[in-house]
N, C-alpha and C positions, 0 to 999 in steps of 0.2 A: 614098090607102090609109090606113087607120087603123094605128096601131100594135099594138092586138090581134089584128087580122088577119095582120098581118106576123109576129108572134110565133107564132101559131097555125099559119100555112104553113111557117114554119121547124121548128116541132116536127114536123108532118107528113112533111116531107121528110127529117129526120134520122131519124126513126122508120123511114122506108122503106128508107133506106141501110141501117140496123142491120140491119132485118128480111132484106135480101139478104146483107149482109157477114158476119154471125155464122155462119149454115150453111153458106157457102160456106168460110170459114176452118177449121170443124171438119171438112167433108168433105176439105179439103186436107191437113189434119194426120193424119186417119186413113190416107188415101192414102199419105203420105209413112212411116208408122209401117209399113204393110204394104209397101211397096217395100223398107225396111231389112230386113226380115224375110226377104223374097224374096232379097235380095242376101246375107244370111248363109247361108241354107240354098243357094245356089248355090255360094257361095265354099267351104263345107264339102263339098258333093259333088264338087267339082274337087279339092279337097286330098284327100279320102278315096280317091278313084279314082287320083290321081297316088302316094300311097303305096304302095297296093296294086299298082298297075303297076311302080313301082321294086323293091318287094319282090322280085317275081318275077324281075326282071333280075339283082338282087344275089345272090338264091338259087342261081340258075343258073350265075353267074359262081363262085361258092363262096369260101372264105375266100382272102385277105384283102380281098374287094371290099367298098366303101364308097361310098354316095352321101349327100350332105347337099342337102337340099332348104330352100331359104328362103321360108317362107311367111308371109302376114299371116293371122293367126288373127282371125276377128272376135269380138265381144263375145256374149256370151250362152251360152257354152260351161259346162255345170254340171259335166260329168265327160267323161272320155276313157279308155276301157278296152280292153284286148284280151282277147277270149274264146277260150280256145285249149283244144282236146283233140286233139292231134295223132293220136292212134291212132283216133280217129274223123273225122279230116280236118275239124276244125272250127277255122277260124283265121278272127276278126272283128275288126274294127276297129269300136267303137262310140262314136259322139259323142251324149252327152246334152244337148241344147238347150234353153233356156228362150224360148219365144217366145209373145207375148200371153198371158203369164200360165200357159202350159202348157208341160210337158216333151215333149220329142219325141225319139225315138231315129232317128239317122240310122247304119245298119248298112253295112259295106262287107266283102264275104267275099273272102277271099285264097285261091288256089290252093296256096300254099306255107306251111311253117310259119313262125309268127311270134310274136315275145314282146316283152314290154316294159311297163312300169308307168309311170305319170305323176302327178306332183303337180299340186294346182291352179294354182301357180305357173306351170307349164309349160305349161298350155294355156289360160292368161289370154290377153286381147286384145293383139295386138300381132305385131311381125315375131319370127319364131323360126326357128330352124335345125331339120330334122326330119332325124336322122341314121339311116340304115338299113345295117347292117353284117352281114355274113354271118358266122355262128358256128357251132359244133358243140357239141353237149352231150358229156359225159364219155364216154358210148356211143357218140358218132360221129354222132348225128342232127343232119342240118344243119338250120339255122334261121335266120331274119332277125331281128336285135335292133332295136327302133324305140326311139328316145330323142328327147327335145325339149331343145335347150340354147337 
């Protein structure tokens, strides 16, 4: 075997390996990113539903009922708000999540009056204590105050 032929065969084998390896790596990385996004949405769905379920329990127990949930918030939460119009029975927890470069809203409806406001630090990634506490307005209207510590 000549040196030139061995070098040519080496280049051809190396090229073939790269032609297979590079697309496989790209597909693998895309799949991991999609899995992370799916996991974040799944985790937020669980957290949102747990908040709503616990808010109902706390609301019907009345003052001074209080529940603390220890939850791990995923990365990507851009905003967390509570939309409320108690006279129209609008009580929603809204997570604005940035996934794949797009903002998505996850909305959770509550059957009971809820209230609360959050800072960016409170809904940042990490383990947080979500506190749900039964309260009443000065007019005696019951509601559940939601806070994150």
